[in-house]
VOTI-721575 format. One record per residue: residue in one letter; x, y, z of N, C-alpha, C in turn. Coordinates in pm, whole numbers, plus 32768, in hexadecimal, padded with zeros to 4 digits. Example, Ala and Ser with C-alpha at 12.3 -4.5 7.8 and 13.67 -1.06 7.14 Angstrom:
2
A85277DC7830C84CE7E3E830C85287EB6830C S85057F1F82C485577F9682CA850A80038313 
***
This chain:
308
M33AFE7D6146033DAE82014D633D2E8B714BC R33A8E901152233AAE993151B342BE9C1155E R347BEA0F151634FEEA38154934F9EAC81579 F3530EADE15F13535EB62162D35C7EB801653 A35FDEBEB161C3685EC13163B3685EC6F16B6 Y36F5EC7016FE3700ECC817723793ECE11790 L37ABED4917E03833ED6A180A3865ECFE1869 G38C8ECB2183C38FEEC44188A3980EC6B18CC P39C9EC0418FB39ACEB7518F2393EEB4C1953 E392BEACA196438C4EA9A19BD38DAEACF1A4A G386BEAF41A8A3874EB251B133862EBBB1B21 T384AEC031AB33838EC941ABB37ACECB61AF0 F379DED321B1E3719ED621B4136BDED611AC7 T36F6ED771A5236A5ED7519D83667ECEC19C2 E36B4EC8219DC367AEBFC19D23609EBEA1A36 A361EEC191AB135B6EC0D1B173538EC571AED A3549ECCF1AB434D6ED1C1A853491ECD71A11 L34DEEC9F19B534A5EC5A19413450EBE3196D R347DEB9D19D33433EB281A0233B0EB4E1A47 M339CEBCF1A60331DEBFD1A9832AFEC031A2E L32D4EC0019AE3272EC0619423241EB791923 P31BEEB631920318AEADD190631BAEAA11883 E31C4EAF4181B31EBEABF1799327DEA931794 A32CEEAC417F3335CEAA117F3337EEA3A185D S331DEA0F18AB3339E9B1191632FCE92718FE G32B8E915188D327BE894186F32DDE8311834 A32ADE7B618243303E74A17EF332AE761175E D32DCE7B3171632F9E7CA16893351E8451673 A3388E87C16DF33DBE8F416D6346FE8D116E5 E34C0E909168E3552E8FA1697358EE98316B4 L35DBE98D171F3618EA0C174536A7EA101713 L36C9EA7C16CE374AEA89168B379DEAF616CE P37FEEAD117233852EB37176338B2EB7516FE C38C2EBFB17053919EC4416A8397CEC9716F9 R39EFECB316BD3A5AECF417083A44ED8A171A S39E5EDC516D039CAEE5316DE393BEE7016B3 V390AEEE716D53886EF1116A93880EF171611 S38E9EF4915D238EBEF55154038DDEECC14FE V3924EE691532391DEDE314F93890EDA9150A A3853EDC1157E37CCED8E15973767EDCC1536 L3771EE5015223713EE9214C9372CEE6E1437 D37AAEE5B141337C9EE32138A3794EDA5136C A378AED5113D33751ECCC13BF36C0ECD71391 V3679ED3A13C435EFED51139935EEED88130B R3646EDE612EF364AEE23126A366AEDBD11FD R36BEED5A121D36E1ECF211BC3677EC8511B3 G361BEC82121135B8EC18121335E4EB9E1260 D3655EBA612AA3684EB3512FA3637EB27137C A35EEEB8F13A2359CEB8C141C351BEBD51400 E34B1EBA81440342EEBE71431342AEC711473 A346DEC7C14E53470ECF8153034EBECF7158B A3509ED6A15C3357BED7416203554EDCD1694 L3588EDAB17093571EDFC178035F3EE4517A2 A35E7EEC717BD365DEF1917DC363BEF7A184C P369BEF9818A43684EFFC190C3681F08718CF L3621F0DA18FA3614F16118C23633F1CD1928 E3606F1BC19A23622F2231A08361BF1E61A93 N365EF22A1AEF365FF2001B7A3639F2761BD1 S35F2F25B1C3E35C2F2C61C943632F30E1CDD V36ABF2D71CDD371DF3171D1C3783F3451CB4 G37ABF2EA1C5B3814F3081BFB37E6F3501B7D G3761F35D1B6A3730F3A21AF3372CF3481A79 G3731F3871A043723F33F1987379CF2E91966 V3783F27D191C37EEF22418EE3814F2511861 A3888F28F185638AEF2D217D938B0F2751762 S38E2F1FA177338EDF1A017013865F17F16C7 T3801F169171D377AF14C16ED373AF1C616AE I3749F23916EF370FF2B516B93748F2D3162F D37CAF2C7161F3809F2E6159E37DEF2841532 E37D4F205155437A9F1A114F1371BF1BD14C1 L36C3F1DF151D3638F1F914F83629F27E14B0 S3683F2DC14CD3679F361149236B1F3671404 T3720F32313ED3767F334136F377FF2B41321 G376CF240135F377FF1C313183707F1A412C0 P370FF13B126D369BF111121E3621F1021277 L35AFF13312453538F14612973504F0C512D6 L34E8F0CD135634A3F06413A13434F0A613F1 H33CFF05814143360F08C1463335AF04814EB I333AF09615513324F06015D83297F02815DE T328AEFAE160F3206EF6E161A31DCEF5216A9 R323AEF4D1705321CEF3217923284EF7917E7 E3267EF88186732CBEFB418C732C0EF5D1943 V3331EF5119893338EF011A033380EF541A6D L334AEF581AE53389EF9B1B5533BDEF321BB6 L343DEF401BDC347BEEDE1C3534C7EF271CA3 E34A5EF081D2134F1EF3F1D903575EEF51D99 V35E2EF411DA13666EF031D9C36B4EF1E1E1D G3700EEBA1E46375BEEC51EB637DCEE7C1E90 F3848EE9D1ED038CAEE681EA8390CEE1A1F19 A3967EDC31EEF39B5ED741F4D3A49ED941F3B F3A93ED8F1FA93B24ED991FA23B58ED0C1FB4 A3BA0ECDA1F4D3BC8EC4D1F4D3C5BEC3F1F29 L3C9FEBE01F6C3D2FEBCC1F5E3D4EEB521F08 R3DC1EB581EC73DF7EAE01E863E1CEA7D1EF3 P3DFBE9FE1EE13E1AE99A1F4A3EADE99F1F71 G3EC7E9A31FF43F4FE9A520273F87EA2F2040 V3F3BEA98201B3F69EB2220303F2BEB5820B1 A3F7EEB8F21073F4DEBCD21823F1AEC5A2164 R3EB6EC8421AD3E7CED0721933EE2ED7721A0 D3F38ED7022053F99EDDD2218400AEDDA21B3 A400BED7521594072ED6D20F2403EED9B2069 V3FC1EDC820643F84EDF11FE53FC4EE721FB3 K3FF3EE6D1F364030EEE31EF63FE4EF101E7A R3FACEEB01E2F3F67EED21DB13EDCEE921DB2 V3E78EEE51D973DECEEB81D9C3DA9EED51D16 A3D64EE741CDF3D1BEE861C623C8DEEB41C80 A3C59EF121C2E3BD0EF421C403B9FEF801BBE H3B20EF691B9E3AE2EFB11B2F3AD5F0441B58 P3AE4F0A31AFB3ADCF1311B203A5BF1571B6A Q39EBF1191B45396FF1371B8D3975F1021C1C A39B1F08D1C2E39C0F0571CB53A1BF0B01D09 E3A87F0DC1CCD3AE1F1361D163A9AF1B71D3C A3A4AF1ED1CE13A01F2681CFD39A0F2571D71 Q3961F1E21D7838FDF1CB1DE1393BF1A41E66 C39BDF1831E663A02F1581EE13A7EF1AD1EFC R3A86F2221EC13B00F2721EC83B24F2941F59 R3AC3F2BE1FA73ADFF2E420323B0BF2692083 W3AC7F1F8206C3AEBF17E20B43B78F1542091 I3B9CF15B20113C23F1341FE63C8BF1902026 A3C6EF21220273CCDF272205F3CE5F25A20F4 E3C7DF231213C3C8BF21B21CB3CC1F19121ED A3C93F12B21A53CBAF0A221C63D3AF0762181 L3D56F0B2210D3DCCF08A20BF3E15F106208E P3E48F15620E83E7FF1D920C23EF9F1D42068 D3F44F16720693FC1F165201F3FBFF1081FA5 V3F49F0D91F7D3F45F07A1F0E3F3DF0C31E88 E3F64F07C1E1F3F51F0AB1D963ED3F0681D5F V3E76F0B91D2E3DFBF0841CF43E0FF0771C5D V3DFCEFFF1C293E0FEFE21B9B3D86EFD01B5B A3D6BF01B1AF13CE8F0171AB03CD2EF911A69 A3C58EF5D1A753C30EEE11A313BB7EEFF19DA A3BA2EEAD19733B36EEC619153AADEEAA1950 S3AA5EE5919B73A27EE3A19F93A46EE0B1A86 N39DEEDFD1AD739F3EDCB1B603A22ED3A1B5E A39EDECEA1B043A19EC5F1AFA3AA9EC581AC7 E3ACBECAF1A683B54ECB11A363BB5ECD61AA5 A3B8AED2E1AFF3BE0ED521B703C02ECD61BC2 A3B9DEC821BDF3BB5EC091C2C3C09EBA61BDE A3BE9EB941B5D3C32EB321B0B3CC4EB591AFB S3CDFEBDC1AF13D69EC081ADA3DC3EBEE1B52 V3D89EBE71BC93DD9EBD01C413E15EB431C40 V3DC9EAE21C0D3DF8EA571C0E3E2EEA2B1B87 A3E3CEA891B293E74EA671AA73F07EA401AB7 P3F39E9E21A653FC7E9BA1A6E4025EA321A61 G4082EA3B1ABB40E4EAA71AB840B1EB2C1AE9 S4038EB321B223FFFEBB01B504050EBEA1BC4 S405FEC6F1BC240A0ECB41C314039ECF71C8B L3FBAECD91C753F4EED111CC63F39ECBE1D44 D3F16ED021DAF3F04ECBF1E2F3E72ECAD1E56 A3E1BED061E233D90ED051E4F3D39ED4B1DE8 A3CB7ED481E023C58ED8A1DA83BE5EDC51DF8 V3BB4EE361DC83B31EE681DF23AD2EE3A1D86 T3A77EDE11DA73A28ED9C1D4239A2ED731D7E S3956ED271D3438D9ECF11D6C38F8EC721DBA A38A3EC531E1D38B6EBD81E6938A9EB5F1E0E L384EEB681DAA383DEAF91D4C38BDEAE01CFE A38FCEB4A1CCB3977EB3A1C7E39E8EB081CD6 A39F3EB3D1D503A5DEB121DAB3A53EA7C1DC6 S39DAEA4E1DDE39C6E9BE1DF739E1E96C1D7A R39B4E99E1D0839C2E9531C8B3A55E9411C66 Y3AA9E9A31C863B36E99B1C5F3B91E9741CD4 G3B57E9461D403BA6E90B1DAC3BF0E96E1E04 L3BC0E9E81E103C00EA481E693BC9EA3A1EF8 E3C17EA691F563BEEEA651FE13BACEAEA2004 I3B2AEAE620203AE1EB6020413B00EB8A20D0 V3B35EC0320DD3B56EC3A21603AE2EC8E2196 E3AA9ECE221413A33ED30216439D3ED2720EE D3953ED10210B38F5ECF3209F388CED5F2088 N389AEDD220C83838EE3D20B1387BEEC420C4 I38D8EEE3206B391FEF62207538E1EFC62014 H38DCF043203E38A3F0AD1FEA38B6F1322031 D38A5F19C1FE638A0F22220213810F2512030 H37B6F2151FE2372AF23D1FE236D3F1C01FE6 A3688F1AF2050362FF13B205935BEF1471FF3 G3594F0D61FBE3523F0D51F633541F1061ED7 A35C0F1031EAD35E2F12D1E26359FF0D21DC0 V356DF10E1D563523F0C41CEF3563F0DF1C67 T3572F0741C1935A0F0811B8F352CF0631B32 R3521F0B41ACC34B9F0A31A6734F8F06619EA F34BCEFF819BD34E9EFB31945347DEFBF18DA V34A8EFBE185C3448EFC317EF345CEF4D1792 L33EDEF14176533EEEEA9170333DAEEE8167B V3438EECF161F3433EF0E159C342AEEA4152F A33E8EEC914C333D5EE70145133DBEEC213D2 L33D7EE7F135F33D2EEC712E03352EF1812D8 P3354EF8B129532DAEFDD128B3268EF8D124E G31F3EFA01285317CEF5B12553101EFA41285 E3092EF6112803015EF9E12AB301AEFBD1340 V2FF1F03713632FF1F06013EF2F77F0221434 G2F8DEFE914AA2F1FEFAB14F42EB6F010151C P2E3EEFE3153C2DD1F03E15602DE9F07F15E7 P2DADF0F415FD2DBCF13516802D7AF0E616EF T2DB5F0ED17662D80F0A617DA2D43F1051841 G2D5DF18718302D32F1E918932D9FF20D18F5 A2E0BF1BD18F62E80F1DA194A2EFBF1BE18F6 D2F1DF21D18A02F85F208183B2FF0F2731840 K3060F254180030CAF2B517E730E5F2BB1751 T3114F32D17243145F33C169B31D3F37216A1 S322CF332165632B9F359165532DFF39215CE M3338F3F415D13365F435155533ECF475156D V342CF49E150034A7F4EB15053492F56714B0 A34A8F5DD14EB3499F65B14A43523F6951488 F353CF6B5140A35BBF6EF13DF35A6F78413C6 I35EAF7D6141735DEF867140A3620F8931388 G35D9F8E7133B360CF91012B83682F96F12C1 D3679F9D4131636E6FA33132636E7FA6513B5 D375DFA8E13E0376FFABB146A3743FB4D1474 H36D4FB6514B936A4FBEE14CA365CFBF81550 P364EFC711587360DFC811609357FFC471607 G3562FBF3166934DCFBBC167434C2FB421620 A352BFB0715E33516FA93158B34D7FA1E15D7 L350CFA00164E34D3F993169C3449F9B916D1 L3438FA3716F733B6FA641728334AFA5116BF E336CFA681640330AFA5415D532DBF9C315D1 V3338F96715E53314F8D915E532BAF8BA165C L32E2F8E716D33296F8C8174B320AF9061748 T31FFF97C170A317FF9C117043116F96F16B8 E3142F927165130E3F8D81602309FF86D1658 F30E4F83E16BC30A7F7DE17193053F8261782 A3089F89317B83046F8D918252FBDF90E17FC V2FB3F94A17842F34F987175C2EC9F91D1740 R2EF1F89F17332E90F834171C2E7CF7DD1799 G2EB2F80B18082E9EF7C518862EE2F73E188D I2F53F72F18462F9AF6AF1843300EF6B418A5 N3010F6561902307BF64F196530F1F601192E L3169F638193C31E2F5F119153212F59D198B T3232F51F19733262F4C719DC32FAF4BB19DB W333AF4E5196E33CCF4DC196433FCF53018EF I3468F578190134AAF5BF1894353FF5C118B0 E358EF5A4184A3620F5A1185B3661F5CD17D8 S36C6F62217E4370CF653176E3788F6001753 R37A6F5F116D33820F5AD16A83859F5F8162F P38DEF6011626391AF64115B038FEF5EE1533 T38EAF63314C438CFF5ED1446394EF5C013FF G39C2F5F4142C3A3FF5D713E73A5DF63A1379 G3A03F69B13653A15F6FC12FA3A5DF77A1324 G3A98F77A139D3AE1F7EF13CB3AADF81D1452 L3AFEF87014963AD5F8A315183A54F8F3150C G39FBF8DE156C397DF927156B3910F8E61519 R392DF87414DA38C9F82F14893893F7B914DA Y3816F7C3150437DCF75F155D3758F72B1527 C3739F6B1155036B2F67D153D367BF65C15C7 F35F8F65215D035B6F63D16503560F5C01649 S3580F55F169F352DF4E816AD34BEF50A170F I3442F4F216E533CDF51F1731336AF4AD173F D3337F49B17B832C5F44417D13254F49A1806 C31DDF48317D43169F4CC180530F7F46D1824 E309CF49A18763023F44D18902FCBF44D1815 G2F87F3DD17FF2F2AF3D717902F59F37F171F H2F03F37216BB2F17F314164C2F0DF35F15C8 L2F50F32A15642F4CF36614DD2EBCF37B14AF A2E62F32314D72DD7F32E14AC2D8DF39F14F0 D2DC3F3D5155D2D82F44415A42D91F4C41553 A2D26F51115492D2AF58B14F82D97F5EA1528 R2DA3F5FB15AD2E04F65B15E12E93F63215C0 V2EAFF5AF15C82F36F57F15A92F52F58B1513 G2EF0F56714C22F02F57414322F1CF6031408 E2ED1F66014422EE6F6EE14212F71F71D144C A2F9CF6F114C23020F71914F2308EF6E51496 L3083F669146A30E7F631140E30E7F67F138A S3072F69F1358306AF6ED12DC30ABF77512EC A3094F7B4135F30D0F83813783168F82E137F L319BF7C613C2322CF7B413CA3268F79F1340 K3222F75512EC3254F73D12643262F7BE1217 R320CF82012353213F8A211F03289F8F6121F I32A8F8F112A2330AF94F12D83395F91212EB C33A0F88D12E53421F84B12FB3461F8231277 A34E4F810127A3529F7DE120334F9F75111E2 D34DBF703124A34A7F67D1235346AF64D12B7 V340CF5F012AC33D1F5AE131F33CFF5191304 R3406F4CC135E3406F43A135033A2F40013B3 F3338F3C3137F32D4F38213D23308F2F913FA L3309F2DD147E3340F25F14B132D6F20014E8 G3257F22814E331F0F1CA150C3194F1FE1578 S311DF1C2157D30BDF1D515EA30A2F14C1626 Y30A1F14216AA309EF0C016EC3068F0CF1779 P303BF06217B63002F06B183E306BF09218A6 R3043F0E41904309AF105197530A6F08D19D1 A311FF0751A013133F0041A5C30EEF01C1AE2 D30E4F09A1B0C30A6F0B71B8E300FF0C81B84 R2FD9F0C41B0A2F49F0CA1AF12F09F14C1B21 V2F56F1B71B302F20F2371B5C2EDAF27C1AE7 E2E5CF2A01AFC2E10F2E51A942E26F37C1AA0 P2E2BF3C41A2F2E43F4541A352DCCF49F1A6F T2DE9F5101AAC2D80F56B1ADA2D5CF5C81A67 M2CE1F5C31A3A2CB7F61119C62C89F69B19F1 R2CCEF70019BF2CA3F78919D82C2FF7AC197C R2BE2F80D19A52B71F83A19542BA2F86518CA G2B5EF83618632B7FF85D17DB2BE5F8061797 T2C10F79617D52C7BF74517992C4FF6B81776 S2BD1F696178D2BA2F61117682B87F60A16D2 D2B7BF590169E2B5BF58016102AD6F5C115EF A2A75F5B8164A29F3F5F616342A00F68D1629 D2A58F6C8167A2A6DF75916732AAAF78015ED F2B0AF73215BD2B47F74F153C2AE1F74014CB E2A8EF6DB14D22A28F6C6146A29C3F738146A A299AF76514DF293AF7D214E82976F85314B0 A29F5F86D14CE2A37F8E6149B2A44F8E11404 A2A66F86A13CE2A72F85B133D29EBF86F12F8 A297EF83B133528F9F84C12FC28D1F8E012FD W28F2F925136828D3F9B41372291CFA041305 L299DF9E712F229EAFA2D128C29B4FA0E1200 S2991F99111E8295BF96C116628D9F9B7114A A2886F9C511B02808FA0E119D2821FAA1117D L2885FADB11C028A7FB6511A328D3FB771113 R2924FB1B10E32959FB25105B28EDFB110FF1 R2888FAC41012281AFAAF0FB527BDFB280FAF G27CAFB7D10162774FBF2101C26EBFBCD104D 
***
């Protein structure tokens, strides 16, 4: 059996995203629900799972801090795939609870962020209790001795845990998408497909004017488009940050390789997190002078100059 860990319990959006991958949906695949992102990723590090799927960012709520921190500072893992999933939420009650009697509602922080306006208007006087996942929000409502009345969760989780769905498509922003990444132990990087992303974490060496600009310039001068950048504290004191960065292109591309080399020179550290196919299959727009052929021609010209 091939084992794949994911943020559980059963019924999470992460499970739904994982089942979109052919290798995780076959008869020889075993899906392992975990109580947190850290537990799921540690299952891979220990060898208890071949890979793990974790949410990384949402088009409304932004980056998922627990995943970003694990990939930035935990024992090294590499991203091998990404999955994009459009998400919508349901408002569901514990059986026997009337809607106008709801006082405490469970919700994952990302779910609350994506439904904040709806909650404020539809449930102005409720207390929102944070849950570790959308499925956990549903499960906690029907747990023995629970004081929770309802959950903002997925329709799948609400049905799986026996809640009564009152509204099945609540949101503040239609078409919200969550991006998940499949991570595994570091190994050989797959070949470029022509529509790839490369992920890394750049650690700024010292706080000085233009420190972030120096990092961004290394991509800009090589015509590399950044698809995502997010800062997180390193834990080393106020003002000490690292930057999680995704860019178009593959490690095998000359422009990407040069950019990584340049970052290694100017940063305190650079953590390479992998090159992998883009889920949306969008190919980069190549500016003049940024193709591999352009880099090879420039290198040949310089070599000829040096030979005299």
